[in-house]
Every structure is written in C-alpha cells, then in structure tokens.
VEXMARRO-687987 format. One line per 8 residues: number of its first residue (from 1); their letters; for each residue z, y, x of C-alpha. Coordinates in Angstrom, 1 decimal. Layout:
# residues N
NUM = a = Z:Y:X  ...
***
This chain:
# residues 724
1 = mkkllcva = -40.5:-44.2:-82.0  -38.4:-46.6:-80.1  -40.9:-46.7:-77.3  -40.9:-42.9:-77.1  -37.1:-42.8:-76.9  -37.2:-45.2:-73.9  -39.6:-43.1:-72.0  -37.5:-40.0:-72.6
9 = mavllcvf = -34.4:-41.8:-71.3  -36.3:-42.9:-68.2  -37.4:-39.3:-67.5  -33.8:-38.0:-67.9  -32.5:-40.7:-65.5  -35.1:-39.7:-62.9  -34.3:-36.0:-63.2  -30.5:-36.8:-62.9
17 = avalaeds = -31.2:-38.9:-59.8  -33.2:-36.2:-58.1  -30.6:-33.6:-59.0  -27.9:-35.9:-57.6  -29.8:-36.4:-54.4  -30.4:-32.7:-54.0  -26.7:-32.0:-54.6  -25.5:-34.5:-52.1
25 = agvepsye = -27.9:-33.2:-49.4  -26.2:-29.8:-49.6  -22.6:-31.1:-49.2  -20.8:-29.8:-46.0  -19.7:-32.6:-43.6  -16.1:-33.5:-44.0  -13.4:-32.2:-41.6  -13.3:-35.7:-40.1
33 = eqyqqavg = -17.0:-35.7:-39.5  -17.0:-32.3:-37.9  -14.0:-33.3:-35.8  -15.7:-36.4:-34.5  -18.8:-34.4:-33.7  -16.8:-31.9:-31.8  -14.9:-34.6:-29.9  -18.2:-36.2:-28.9
41 = llkqndda = -19.4:-32.8:-27.5  -16.2:-32.3:-25.6  -16.7:-35.6:-23.7  -20.0:-34.3:-22.3  -18.1:-31.7:-20.2  -20.9:-29.2:-19.7  -20.5:-25.6:-20.7  -23.0:-25.7:-23.5
49 = sqdaaydi = -21.5:-28.7:-25.1  -18.0:-27.3:-24.8  -19.1:-24.0:-26.4  -20.8:-25.9:-29.3  -17.7:-28.0:-29.8  -15.5:-25.0:-30.0  -17.9:-23.4:-32.5  -17.2:-26.4:-34.7
57 = lrripdyk = -13.5:-26.6:-34.1  -12.8:-23.0:-34.9  -14.0:-23.7:-38.5  -11.4:-26.4:-39.1  -8.4:-24.7:-37.4  -5.5:-26.7:-39.0  -7.0:-30.2:-38.8  -5.4:-32.9:-36.5
65 = dvselcyr = -5.0:-31.6:-32.9  -7.7:-28.9:-33.2  -5.3:-26.2:-32.1  -4.6:-28.2:-28.9  -8.4:-28.7:-28.3  -9.1:-25.0:-28.8  -6.2:-24.2:-26.5  -7.7:-26.4:-23.7
73 = ygmriiga = -11.1:-24.8:-24.3  -9.5:-21.3:-23.9  -8.0:-22.3:-20.6  -11.4:-23.7:-19.4  -13.2:-20.5:-20.1  -10.4:-18.5:-18.5  -11.0:-20.6:-15.4  -14.7:-19.7:-15.7
81 = gryreafr = -13.8:-16.0:-15.8  -14.9:-15.5:-19.4  -11.9:-13.3:-20.3  -13.2:-11.5:-23.3  -14.3:-14.7:-25.1  -10.9:-16.3:-24.1  -9.1:-13.4:-25.6  -10.7:-14.1:-29.0
89 = vflrlygy = -9.9:-17.8:-28.7  -6.2:-17.2:-28.1  -6.1:-14.5:-30.7  -7.2:-17.0:-33.3  -4.5:-19.4:-32.0  -1.7:-16.8:-32.4  1.6:-18.7:-33.0  0.5:-21.9:-31.3
97 = kdadkkay = 2.3:-22.6:-28.0  2.1:-19.4:-25.8  -1.2:-18.2:-27.3  0.3:-14.8:-28.0  1.2:-14.3:-24.4  -2.2:-15.5:-23.3  -3.9:-13.1:-25.7  -1.8:-10.2:-24.4
105 = alricsnt = -2.7:-11.0:-20.8  -6.4:-11.4:-21.6  -6.4:-8.1:-23.5  -5.4:-6.4:-20.2  -8.3:-8.2:-18.5  -10.9:-7.4:-21.2  -9.8:-4.0:-22.4  -7.3:-2.2:-20.2
113 = aesvdkls = -8.2:-3.1:-16.6  -10.7:-1.1:-14.6  -11.8:-4.2:-12.7  -10.8:-7.9:-12.6  -11.3:-10.3:-9.6  -10.3:-13.9:-9.2  -7.6:-14.9:-6.7  -7.7:-18.5:-7.8
121 = qyvvkyty = -8.8:-20.4:-10.9  -6.0:-19.1:-13.1  -4.8:-16.1:-11.1  -6.6:-12.7:-11.2  -6.0:-9.3:-9.7  -6.8:-6.3:-11.8  -6.9:-2.6:-11.1  -5.6:0.3:-13.1
129 = sglfgvig = -5.4:3.9:-11.8  -6.4:2.7:-8.4  -3.6:0.1:-8.1  -3.7:-3.7:-8.2  -1.6:-5.9:-10.6  -1.7:-9.6:-11.0  -2.0:-12.0:-14.0  -1.2:-15.7:-13.7
137 = fedntiip = -2.5:-17.4:-16.8  -0.8:-20.8:-16.3  2.8:-19.4:-16.5  1.9:-16.0:-18.2  2.9:-14.0:-15.2  2.0:-10.3:-15.5  2.7:-8.1:-12.5  2.0:-4.4:-13.4
145 = pkwsdirk = -0.2:-2.4:-11.1  1.8:-1.4:-8.0  -0.1:-2.6:-4.9  -3.0:-0.8:-3.2  -4.5:-4.2:-2.3  -3.9:-7.9:-2.7  -5.6:-10.8:-1.1  -5.2:-14.6:-1.0
153 = iaagyytv = -4.1:-15.7:2.5  -3.2:-19.3:2.0  -2.6:-21.8:-0.9  0.1:-20.3:-3.0  0.5:-17.2:-0.9  -1.0:-13.7:-1.1  -0.9:-10.6:1.1  0.0:-7.4:-0.8
161 = kegdkwgv = -0.2:-3.8:0.4  2.3:-1.2:-0.6  1.2:2.2:0.7  0.0:1.4:4.2  2.2:-1.6:4.8  1.5:-5.3:4.0  3.8:-8.0:2.8  3.4:-11.6:1.6
169 = vdshfnyv = 4.3:-13.0:-1.9  4.5:-16.6:-3.1  2.8:-18.1:-6.1  5.4:-16.5:-8.4  4.7:-13.1:-6.7  8.1:-12.9:-5.1  8.3:-11.4:-1.6  8.6:-13.9:1.2
177 = lspklsei = 7.8:-11.2:3.7  8.7:-7.6:2.7  6.0:-4.9:2.9  6.7:-3.6:6.4  3.7:-5.1:8.3  0.8:-3.0:9.6  -1.4:-6.1:10.0  -1.3:-9.9:9.5
185 = reiadgyy = -3.9:-12.3:10.9  -4.3:-16.0:11.2  -4.1:-17.3:14.8  -4.1:-21.0:14.0  -4.2:-23.2:11.0  -0.9:-22.4:9.2  0.3:-19.8:11.7  -0.1:-16.0:11.6
193 = avleggkw = 0.5:-13.1:13.9  2.3:-10.1:12.2  2.4:-6.5:13.4  5.7:-4.8:12.6  6.8:-1.5:14.0  4.0:-1.6:16.6  5.0:-5.1:17.9  3.6:-8.5:17.2
201 = gvvdgrfs = 5.5:-11.6:16.1  4.6:-15.0:14.7  5.3:-16.6:11.3  4.6:-20.2:10.1  2.7:-21.4:7.0  5.7:-20.5:4.7  5.8:-17.1:6.3  9.1:-17.6:8.0
209 = yifpaqwd = 9.5:-16.0:11.5  9.0:-18.3:14.5  9.1:-15.4:16.9  10.4:-11.9:15.8  8.1:-8.9:16.5  8.4:-8.2:20.2  5.0:-8.2:21.9  2.3:-5.5:22.3
217 = riskaann = -0.5:-8.1:21.7  -0.9:-11.8:20.9  -3.9:-14.0:21.2  -5.4:-16.7:18.9  -4.0:-20.1:19.5  -5.6:-23.0:21.4  -3.8:-26.3:21.7  -0.9:-24.7:19.7
225 = kcvtcsgn = -0.4:-22.1:22.5  -0.9:-18.3:22.5  -1.0:-15.7:25.2  1.4:-12.8:24.6  1.3:-9.3:26.2  4.0:-6.8:26.9  2.8:-3.7:28.7  0.4:-5.0:31.3
233 = klglidln = 2.0:-8.4:31.7  1.1:-11.7:30.1  3.2:-14.6:28.9  2.6:-17.9:27.1  4.3:-19.3:24.0  4.1:-22.6:22.0  3.9:-22.3:18.2  6.7:-24.8:17.9
241 = gtvlqkce = 9.0:-21.9:18.9  9.2:-22.1:22.7  8.6:-19.3:25.1  6.8:-21.2:27.9  6.4:-18.2:30.2  7.8:-14.7:29.8  5.4:-11.8:30.2  5.4:-11.7:34.0
249 = wqrigdis = 1.8:-12.5:34.8  -1.1:-10.2:35.5  -3.7:-12.7:34.3  -3.7:-16.0:32.6  -7.1:-17.8:32.9  -9.8:-15.2:32.2  -7.3:-13.2:30.1  -6.1:-9.7:31.1
257 = agsvdapa = -3.8:-7.3:29.3  -6.7:-5.5:27.8  -8.4:-8.6:26.3  -6.0:-11.1:24.9  -8.1:-14.2:24.1  -7.0:-17.8:23.3  -5.8:-19.6:26.4  -8.2:-22.3:27.8
265 = fhsglirv = -6.6:-25.2:29.8  -8.8:-27.3:32.1  -7.6:-30.7:33.0  -4.2:-29.8:31.5  -3.9:-26.7:33.8  -4.6:-23.0:33.5  -4.7:-20.5:36.4  -2.4:-17.6:36.5
273 = qdgsgrwg = -2.1:-14.4:38.7  1.2:-12.9:39.6  2.1:-9.3:40.3  1.0:-9.5:43.9  -2.4:-10.7:42.9  -1.8:-14.3:44.0  -3.1:-17.2:41.9  -1.5:-20.5:40.9
281 = fldekgti = -1.6:-22.9:37.9  0.6:-23.7:34.9  0.6:-27.0:33.0  0.6:-27.3:29.2  4.4:-27.3:29.2  4.4:-23.8:30.8  5.7:-25.2:34.0  4.4:-23.8:37.3
289 = aieakyls = 2.4:-26.8:38.5  0.8:-25.2:41.5  2.5:-22.2:43.2  0.8:-18.8:43.0  -0.3:-18.4:46.6  -4.0:-18.2:46.6  -6.2:-15.1:47.0  -8.5:-16.5:44.3
297 = aedfhgst = -8.8:-19.6:42.2  -11.4:-21.1:39.8  -10.8:-23.3:36.8  -10.4:-27.0:37.3  -13.6:-29.1:36.7  -12.5:-32.6:36.3  -9.8:-33.3:38.9  -10.6:-30.5:41.4
305 = atvrseqn = -10.7:-26.7:41.6  -11.9:-24.2:44.2  -9.3:-21.8:45.7  -9.1:-19.4:48.6  -6.1:-19.0:50.9  -5.4:-16.6:53.8  -4.9:-19.5:56.2  -7.7:-21.9:55.4
313 = gfavidta = -10.2:-19.8:53.5  -11.9:-21.7:50.7  -10.7:-25.1:49.8  -10.8:-27.7:47.0  -7.5:-28.8:45.5  -6.5:-31.6:43.2  -4.3:-31.3:40.1  -1.2:-31.8:42.2
321 = gkevmftn = -2.2:-28.8:44.4  -3.1:-30.9:47.4  -6.0:-29.5:49.5  -8.5:-32.3:49.6  -11.4:-30.5:51.2  -11.8:-27.3:53.2  -15.0:-25.2:53.0  -16.2:-22.8:55.6
329 = payydely = -16.0:-19.2:54.2  -19.4:-18.6:55.7  -20.8:-21.1:53.2  -19.7:-18.9:50.3  -20.8:-15.8:51.9  -24.2:-17.3:52.4  -24.2:-18.5:48.8  -22.8:-15.3:47.0
337 = gslyaeaq = -23.0:-12.6:49.6  -26.3:-11.1:48.6  -25.4:-11.2:44.9  -22.1:-9.5:45.6  -23.9:-6.8:47.5  -26.4:-6.3:44.7  -23.5:-6.1:42.1  -21.8:-3.5:44.3
345 = klfeagqy = -24.9:-1.4:44.4  -25.3:-1.6:40.6  -21.7:-0.5:40.2  -22.0:2.4:42.6  -25.2:3.5:40.8  -23.3:3.6:37.4  -25.3:0.7:36.0  -22.2:-0.8:34.6
353 = deafeafr = -23.7:-3.4:32.1  -25.8:-5.0:34.9  -22.9:-4.8:37.4  -20.6:-6.4:34.9  -22.9:-9.4:34.4  -23.3:-9.8:38.2  -19.6:-9.7:39.0  -18.9:-12.1:36.1
361 = tlgsykds = -21.4:-14.6:37.6  -19.5:-14.4:40.9  -16.3:-15.6:39.4  -13.4:-15.4:41.9  -15.6:-14.6:44.9  -13.9:-11.9:46.9  -12.6:-9.2:44.5  -15.2:-9.8:41.8
369 = erkilaiy = -12.5:-10.1:39.1  -11.0:-6.8:40.1  -14.4:-5.2:40.1  -14.8:-6.1:36.5  -11.6:-4.2:35.7  -12.9:-1.3:37.7  -16.1:-1.3:35.5  -13.9:-1.1:32.4
377 = yavgeqkf = -12.0:1.8:33.9  -15.3:3.6:34.9  -16.7:3.2:31.4  -13.5:4.5:30.0  -13.8:7.6:32.2  -17.4:8.1:31.0  -16.3:8.0:27.3  -13.3:10.3:28.1
385 = akndfega = -15.7:12.9:29.6  -17.7:12.7:26.4  -14.6:13.3:24.3  -14.9:9.8:22.8  -11.1:9.3:23.2  -10.8:6.3:20.9  -13.6:4.5:22.8  -12.0:5.4:26.1
393 = iaefkrag = -8.7:4.0:25.0  -10.4:0.6:24.2  -12.0:0.5:27.7  -8.8:1.4:29.5  -6.9:-1.3:27.6  -9.5:-3.8:28.9  -8.9:-2.5:32.4  -5.4:-3.9:32.0
401 = yypgaaak = -3.4:-3.5:35.2  -6.1:-1.6:37.1  -4.4:1.4:38.7  -4.2:4.5:36.5  -5.3:2.7:33.3  -2.0:3.1:31.5  -1.8:6.8:32.4  -5.4:7.3:31.1
409 = iaecqaai = -4.5:5.7:27.8  -1.6:8.2:27.4  -3.9:11.1:28.4  -6.5:10.0:25.8  -3.9:9.8:23.1  -2.7:13.3:23.9  -6.2:14.6:24.1  -7.1:13.3:20.6
417 = knpeyqaa = -4.9:16.0:19.1  -4.4:18.4:21.9  -7.6:20.5:21.4  -6.5:21.2:17.8  -3.0:22.2:19.0  -4.4:24.5:21.7  -6.7:26.0:19.0  -3.8:26.6:16.7
425 = islqrsgk = -1.9:28.4:19.5  -4.9:30.6:20.1  -5.0:31.5:16.4  -1.3:32.3:16.5  -1.6:34.6:19.6  -4.6:36.4:18.2  -2.6:37.3:15.0  -4.6:35.0:12.7
433 = yeeaiaaf = -1.3:33.7:11.2  -2.5:32.0:8.0  -5.2:30.1:9.9  -2.7:29.1:12.6  -0.2:27.9:10.0  -2.9:25.7:8.4  -3.9:24.3:11.9  -0.3:23.5:12.8
441 = ealgdyad = 0.3:21.8:9.4  -2.8:19.7:9.9  -1.3:18.4:13.2  1.6:16.8:11.3  4.3:15.6:13.7  2.4:16.2:16.9  4.5:17.8:19.6  6.4:20.8:18.1
449 = satqvlet = 3.8:21.6:15.4  6.5:21.7:12.7  8.5:24.3:14.7  5.3:26.2:15.4  4.7:26.5:11.7  8.0:28.3:11.3  7.4:30.4:14.4  4.0:31.5:13.1
457 = kylhakal = 5.5:32.5:9.8  8.3:34.4:11.6  5.7:36.3:13.8  3.7:37.1:10.7  6.8:38.5:8.9  7.7:40.5:12.0  4.2:41.9:12.1  4.2:42.9:8.5
465 = yekgdyyg = 7.6:44.6:9.0  6.3:46.6:11.9  3.5:47.8:9.6  6.1:48.9:7.0  5.2:46.1:4.6  8.8:45.2:3.9  8.0:43.4:0.7  5.5:41.1:2.4
473 = aarifigi = 7.9:40.5:5.3  10.8:39.7:2.9  8.7:37.2:1.0  8.0:35.3:4.2  11.5:35.6:5.6  13.0:34.2:2.3  10.9:31.1:2.8  12.1:30.4:6.3
481 = rgfkdvds = 15.9:31.0:5.9  17.9:29.4:8.7  15.2:30.0:11.4  16.1:32.1:14.4  17.8:35.4:13.2  16.2:35.4:9.7  19.5:35.1:7.8  21.0:37.9:9.7
489 = llkkdqnl = 18.0:40.2:9.1  18.0:39.5:5.4  21.7:40.4:5.2  21.8:43.4:7.4  18.4:45.2:7.3  18.4:47.6:4.4  14.7:47.6:4.1  14.6:43.9:3.8
497 = iaasatal = 17.6:43.8:1.4  15.8:46.0:-1.0  12.5:44.2:-0.6  14.1:40.8:-0.9  15.5:41.6:-4.3  12.0:42.6:-5.5  10.4:39.6:-3.8  13.0:37.2:-5.2
505 = dakftvgk = 12.5:38.6:-8.7  8.7:38.2:-8.4  9.1:34.7:-6.9  11.1:33.6:-10.0  8.8:35.1:-12.6  8.7:32.8:-15.7  5.7:30.5:-15.5  5.5:30.5:-11.7
513 = yvtfghyp = 6.2:27.5:-9.4  8.9:27.6:-6.7  10.1:25.0:-4.2  13.7:23.9:-3.9  15.2:20.7:-2.5  13.4:17.6:-1.3  12.7:14.2:-2.8  10.3:11.3:-2.0
521 = qteavnds = 7.0:11.8:-3.8  4.5:9.6:-1.9  3.7:5.9:-1.8  5.5:5.9:1.6  8.8:6.2:-0.3  10.6:7.5:2.8  9.1:11.0:2.8  11.1:14.1:2.1
529 = taiewlvl = 8.7:16.3:0.1  9.6:19.7:-1.2  10.2:19.6:-5.0  8.1:22.0:-7.0  9.8:23.6:-10.1  8.4:25.5:-13.0  10.4:28.6:-13.9  11.1:28.2:-17.6
537 = ardgqkal = 13.4:31.1:-18.3  15.3:33.9:-16.7  18.7:35.3:-17.6  19.4:38.2:-15.2  20.0:36.6:-11.8  19.8:33.1:-13.2  16.7:31.0:-13.6  16.1:27.8:-15.6
545 = llsrygld = 13.9:25.3:-13.6  12.1:22.2:-14.7  10.4:19.9:-12.2  6.7:20.3:-12.1  6.1:16.5:-11.8  7.8:13.4:-13.0  9.9:12.7:-9.9  11.0:9.1:-10.7
553 = akpynkyk = 11.0:6.4:-13.3  14.4:5.5:-14.8  15.7:4.1:-18.1  17.6:6.6:-20.3  20.3:3.9:-20.3  20.3:0.6:-18.4  21.4:-1.3:-21.5  19.8:-1.3:-25.0
561 = gditwsgs = 22.2:0.0:-27.6  23.6:3.1:-29.3  24.0:5.8:-26.7  24.0:9.6:-26.4  23.4:11.9:-23.4  27.0:12.0:-22.4  27.3:8.3:-21.8  23.9:7.6:-20.5
569 = tlrswlng = 23.3:6.1:-17.0  20.5:8.6:-16.5  22.9:11.5:-16.7  25.2:9.8:-14.2  22.3:9.2:-11.8  21.0:12.8:-12.1  24.4:14.3:-11.3  25.2:11.7:-8.6
577 = efltkafs = 22.6:10.0:-6.5  19.7:12.4:-7.3  21.8:15.5:-6.8  23.0:14.4:-3.3  19.6:13.0:-2.3  17.5:16.0:-3.4  19.7:18.9:-2.3  21.7:19.7:0.8
585 = nseqtaim = 25.3:20.8:0.5  24.3:24.4:0.8  21.5:24.1:-1.7  23.9:22.5:-4.2  26.0:25.7:-4.2  23.0:27.5:-5.8  22.9:25.0:-8.7  25.1:26.3:-11.6
593 = ttnvdnsq = 27.2:24.0:-13.8  25.7:24.3:-17.2  27.5:23.8:-20.6  24.8:21.5:-22.1  24.5:21.8:-25.9  24.0:18.3:-27.4  24.6:19.3:-31.0  22.3:18.1:-33.9
601 = sqgytrpg = 20.4:21.4:-33.8  19.0:20.5:-30.3  17.4:17.3:-31.7  14.4:16.8:-34.0  14.8:16.5:-37.7  12.1:15.0:-39.8  12.3:16.6:-43.3  12.5:14.0:-46.1
609 = yfdwgwsg = 13.2:11.1:-43.8  16.4:9.3:-42.9  15.3:8.7:-39.3  15.7:11.3:-36.5  18.2:14.1:-37.1  21.1:12.3:-35.2  23.8:14.2:-33.4  23.4:14.2:-29.6
617 = gnntedkv = 27.0:13.5:-29.0  29.6:15.6:-27.2  28.6:18.6:-25.1  28.6:18.1:-21.4  29.1:20.0:-18.2  26.2:19.2:-15.9  24.6:20.5:-12.7  21.3:18.6:-13.5
625 = fllsyaea = 20.2:17.7:-17.0  17.2:16.9:-19.2  15.7:19.3:-21.7  16.5:18.8:-25.4  13.8:18.6:-28.0  14.7:22.2:-29.1  14.3:23.5:-25.5  11.0:21.5:-25.0
633 = nkylgvry = 9.7:23.0:-28.2  10.8:26.5:-27.2  9.4:26.5:-23.6  6.6:24.0:-23.8  5.6:23.9:-27.4  6.4:20.3:-27.9  6.1:19.2:-31.6  6.1:15.8:-33.4
641 = edsnnmks = 2.6:16.1:-34.8  0.8:17.8:-31.8  -1.1:15.3:-29.7  -3.2:17.9:-27.9  -0.5:19.8:-26.1  -1.7:20.2:-22.5  1.2:22.4:-21.5  3.8:19.7:-21.9
649 = rvkpteya = 1.9:16.8:-20.2  3.2:15.7:-16.8  1.8:14.0:-13.8  4.1:11.4:-12.2  4.4:11.4:-8.4  3.1:8.5:-6.4  6.7:7.6:-5.8  7.5:7.6:-9.5
657 = ikngawts = 4.4:5.4:-10.2  5.5:3.0:-7.4  8.9:2.8:-9.2  7.2:1.8:-12.5  6.1:5.1:-14.1  3.3:4.4:-16.6  0.2:6.6:-16.7  -2.7:6.9:-19.1
665 = ssdkttdg = -6.2:6.5:-17.9  -7.6:8.6:-20.8  -5.0:11.4:-21.2  -5.0:14.0:-18.4  -2.9:16.9:-17.4  -4.3:20.4:-16.9  -5.2:19.6:-13.3  -7.0:16.4:-14.3
673 = aaagywwl = -4.3:13.9:-13.3  -3.4:10.8:-15.3  -0.5:11.8:-17.6  2.7:9.9:-18.0  5.6:10.4:-20.5  9.0:11.9:-19.8  12.6:11.7:-21.2  14.4:14.4:-23.3
681 = rspgynrs = 18.1:14.2:-23.7  18.0:14.3:-27.5  18.3:11.2:-29.7  15.2:9.4:-31.0  14.6:8.1:-34.5  17.7:5.9:-34.2  20.7:5.7:-32.0  19.3:3.2:-29.6
689 = yaacvgne = 16.2:5.3:-28.9  15.9:8.6:-27.1  13.4:11.4:-27.5  10.4:11.6:-25.2  7.4:13.8:-24.5  4.3:11.4:-24.7  1.3:11.3:-22.5  -0.6:13.4:-25.1
697 = gylfsnsv = 2.2:16.0:-25.0  3.7:15.2:-28.4  7.3:14.2:-29.3  8.0:10.5:-29.8  10.9:8.1:-29.7  11.4:5.5:-27.0  13.8:2.6:-26.5  16.6:3.8:-24.1
705 = ndvsccvr = 16.1:0.9:-21.7  12.4:1.6:-21.1  11.8:1.6:-17.3  8.4:3.3:-17.3  9.4:6.7:-18.5  9.4:9.7:-16.1  12.3:11.9:-15.2  11.8:15.7:-15.1
713 = palwvnlk = 15.2:17.1:-14.1  16.2:20.6:-15.3  18.8:22.9:-13.8  20.0:26.5:-13.8  20.1:28.3:-10.4  21.9:31.4:-9.2  19.4:33.7:-7.5  22.3:35.6:-5.9
721 = sgif = 23.5:32.6:-4.0  21.6:33.5:-0.8  19.7:30.2:-0.8  16.5:31.5:-2.1
***
C-alpha cells in the first residue's frame, strides 16, 4: 500500500511538471523583453526591421520611451512617402508632442488631396480642385491650395505660380519675390534671370535683386559675366552688380541680338562689333582693350588673333593690339575664295541650311558673318509667306540688326491676329452681326476690337429698328447705354421708349440673370468682369438681385465674439469698399437704400432647442446686404435639414477661391462646378456664430471669423433709374 502511494505521488508530480512547462511556454514576453527586441531591430536601420520594430512597439504604447520611438518611426516613413501608414502611426500617438497636428496634415495627404508629390524629404505639395498647397511636416506648416504650380528652385526656396505669374517663397513659404514674374531661370550657380513686365533682371541666391528688370534678353553666365540685350544692341554685366558695358554693341563674340548666348573670352579678351560694323576687343573688366577699328576680327588663339583693316588688309595682332604680322589679302582669297563663292551660290539657290554651314566655316572672311544674318532673315521670310508667324518671329530675332528685321517682327505680330480682325470686319459689313460680335470678342484687346463689339451691336440694333423690330432694337440699345447717341434715342424715340419698358420688364423677370457692375472674378485679380445677378423678386419697378456666384471670401466679422449684422465688418465692407469698387457713381444711383429687417423672425428657430432663435439686432439702412435665413428659405428653399438643395448651392469665382474661399470636390452646383458655402446675415446657433448656406445647400452655423466663406451680395435696384 505504501509502495502504491509513492507511485501515485510520482505520477502526480510528473503531470504537474508537464503542466507547468506547458503553461510557461504560453506566457507572453514581458514588456521589457518586447522593448529590447524592438530596440535591437531599430538598430539595424533597414525598412523591414523598422517596420517589425514598430509592430512590437505599438503593442506596448505606454512603456518607457515607446511613444518617442514610434514618433521617430512615423517621421521616417513620412520621409519615405508612406503617408497613409504614417497617418495611422500619429493617430495612435494623439496627445504626444504634436502628433495631432501631424495626423491632421497626413489626413490631407492620404484622404483629401487629389495628388501628393515631394518637394523635399519632409515637404510635399498637394493638389485640390486643380490648385497646389504645401505641407511641411517638420514644423506642421499647412498652406491651403492657392497656387497653380510650385517647384523647388534652390535649397530652402520654391517658385510658386499665381495665375500666370511666378514668385519665390522661402522655406516658411513667405514671399521673397512677389508673384509678378513671367519667367525665372538659372543663369549661374546661385544667380537667376527674372522676367518682369517684359524685361529681364537678375537676382542672387537669396532672390534679392542685383539688377532690376531692364533688358529685353539676358544670357547665361560664363566667368560670372552675362550678355544683355536692349533692342538690337548688346551689353555686358558682371554678376557682382557692375554694368561693364552698356547695350551699345552690335555683336559680342559670336553673339547677336537674336541669339544671346554665354560670353566666351579667349586669352582674357572678347571681340565686339560697334554700330558702324567695326570690330575691337574688351577685356574681362569690360574695358575696351583694343579699339573697334577692324573690318573683321577672329577670336584670340593663345596670344594672337587675325584681323582685317582697311589700310593693311589681314594682319595678326597680339593681346595689346599691336600688329605683329601682316598677311597678303590674296592669301586669304586663295584659301577661302572658292568656299565663299560656293556658299554664295547655295544662298542664292535658297539652300539655306547648307549655306549657313559654309558661311559659318568662313568665320570673319569678307562679310560671312553678315551673310549668316541674311540667311536668318531669308528663312524668316519663308515662314512668314507660309503664315508661320511665330516661327518667322524667331528667325527675324536671330537676324538681329540685319536691316528690316525689327519691322518684320512687328509685321508678324500684327499678322498673327490681323486675319481674324479682317474676318470680323467682313462679318460686320455683311450684316452677320452675332458672328461678328463673337469674332471681335475673341480678339480681346487687339486694336479697337472692344469698340467694334459696341459698334456691331449698335449696327444690329439700327438694322432691327429699320425692320420695325423696336423691341429687339431696344433690348440691344439698353445693353450699350452711353455709346454714341444711344441714350438720346432711348429717351426721345417713342417707339423705343415703349419697347424699352417691355424689354426691361422682360429682362428683369424673376429667375433670369442680368449683369450690373463689375468686380474681379478671375485668378488675374486685376480684371473687371461684369457681375451676374439672379433676379429673386420684383416689386413694381424695383427688383431684388442676388449675385449668381460667390464674389469674394470674407469673414462675417474680423474678430470672434458676439456680433449681429449691424456691427459686422462684412456689412461695413459691402457698403464701403465693395460698393465703390463694383459700381460706378452713376450705377450707384440705381441701387436703392433698403430698410433691412433683422428681427428674430428673419432668423432660424429650432423648435424644442435653446440654440438658434436669436435676435438679429437692430434694423439697418443698407445699399448692399446679405439675405436673411427667412429670405433664403423663401427664394431658394434653404432649410436646416435639406442637404440636397441644388437651387441654393453656389460656385465661388476664381478670385474668391484665390482669396481663400473653400470648395467641395464632391458637392456640385447645377452647372457641375465645385460648390462653396456662403454667408447669411442672420445669427447662428449662438451669438458668435452666423448663419450660412452650406455646400450641400442646407442651413448651418459658422464661426463669424471664418475666412473661407463666400459673399453673395444682395440689393434692390430701381428699374426706372435709366441705368438699365
């Protein structure tokens, strides 16, 4: 029995040992063990090891310096362009350092942006609605989309494009060169040529001007020197800021006005040709080292150069200009004469490519250099005859000072548009007025095209009048008030007076669009585009108008706090700066002063809730105002719960977007444009918020200092004012 009991105890001990071994085999490694394993992987520094280390660390988030290690990992994969993964890393780190800001920026990259491209390791550009913004992950910089392009130009500097103009920003994306440049290009390490207002200047590596914009062309630099061109004359500058030679030379080296290349000095000298066609040499300080007196001159080779003078024919000179050897002209004729004759035959036969190569081989022999200019000119004439005006301009520019080249360039420039102008005139004279108007409008500011648009409308109206279509004539005349005798006709001609009343009544039918006043609406920001208005209501000879588009982006009030319409900065702006900018003095006489109702009934009340339902403050007397919620509901069907209202959605203008107006990539207006949101004058759900119409067309509440909300002005006009 005792022996049996001992055996049983031994069996139990074995079972317990096995169970204990199995249990210990399933125990998770301690936090310290996992931490050390991850640290070991991090030291290997390859991507796979780093990823494996993070996979361990994210399971022990609050242990030791795990948050810091995860933070560094997140920055590493940002640098590798793995933005979606990095977003998840920093989202888990929310509350540590600036992880929340990193996550927000990465959310833009991974979810909102249409495309993302690196500018540097921790700086990216992203697109939204066709515009570029920038994110700097090291300092959490977020620049909203506002540029049409952005490129890295140098360490810590980027070129940005606003509309059709370029500027330069620093690493903090502050402008160091405002966006007024048509082009910017590197001409030497740390130096750039900039084209501003049709003229070239030079800036240094910090984009400060060394030379203001003043030249027609500028070359790349060689030995820190550039050739400049004004008209058909060349000059020489030093990038240290010295004008070595003003633009007084016909040629510098092989460079003419039509082909500005980098200057090439030989033995410290470069040949130059003056206005009389004589050649001399400049040294590297820009000083005239050898007087311009030779009929031709070749570059120095070593210490000598070949020249030709009237007195002595061909000679060899040293770098001091001393003639050290005379050469019989017959020697050069024997050497080059037959080649020159062959080149001349090729030229006369119109074989310009072959002739060009032959004359170029001849260098300064006889008038070979001038013949090359003549070839450029002849090729330009060929292209002009084929109506290739752009190509012809390029050739005539290469011809430089060749007689007639400048005049031909001007002729080409006129010819580019002139055929269309002549076609428009023909349409006008043949009575095809609508086609003629379209043709003149397409010509833009060419010649008197804008005046011809008015003239064509005038002729069309006169033709309709002669046919007895007084209504049709009146409609056109109303649109060109102030032109010729139109105002007199509309006031005195009884047929037109009666027709004008009918035309005006039809023009201002509720639901139609009319134009009145002008305001910038393009990326160019300096345009003066006619404002389109939706006719919301009629009251006899009065009409309520609402701008068709969001014309600008402004805060309801510049400062956050309790505010109503009467004290808002937006009301002051609309009745001050906007009014005077958008309407002429005579147009302002047609805008009526409105007693604007700001009572509680004009706002939104949310039944059963304590928010909304605030008084809009005192009534105001305004020329320009915003719609109230009640008016937006009445005329556009705006409601709190309706997120599918197409009628109330608005498209911000390019100008408004440039000024910060937000647009949705998913919510569209009836014409397919990206929708924005726009202010109402009524209070929001508390006194520091104002009512808005959202991008989906619904009512919502927005902080009064929001700068991305559109402005849709409203106003009542007097149709009897004579302005319309």
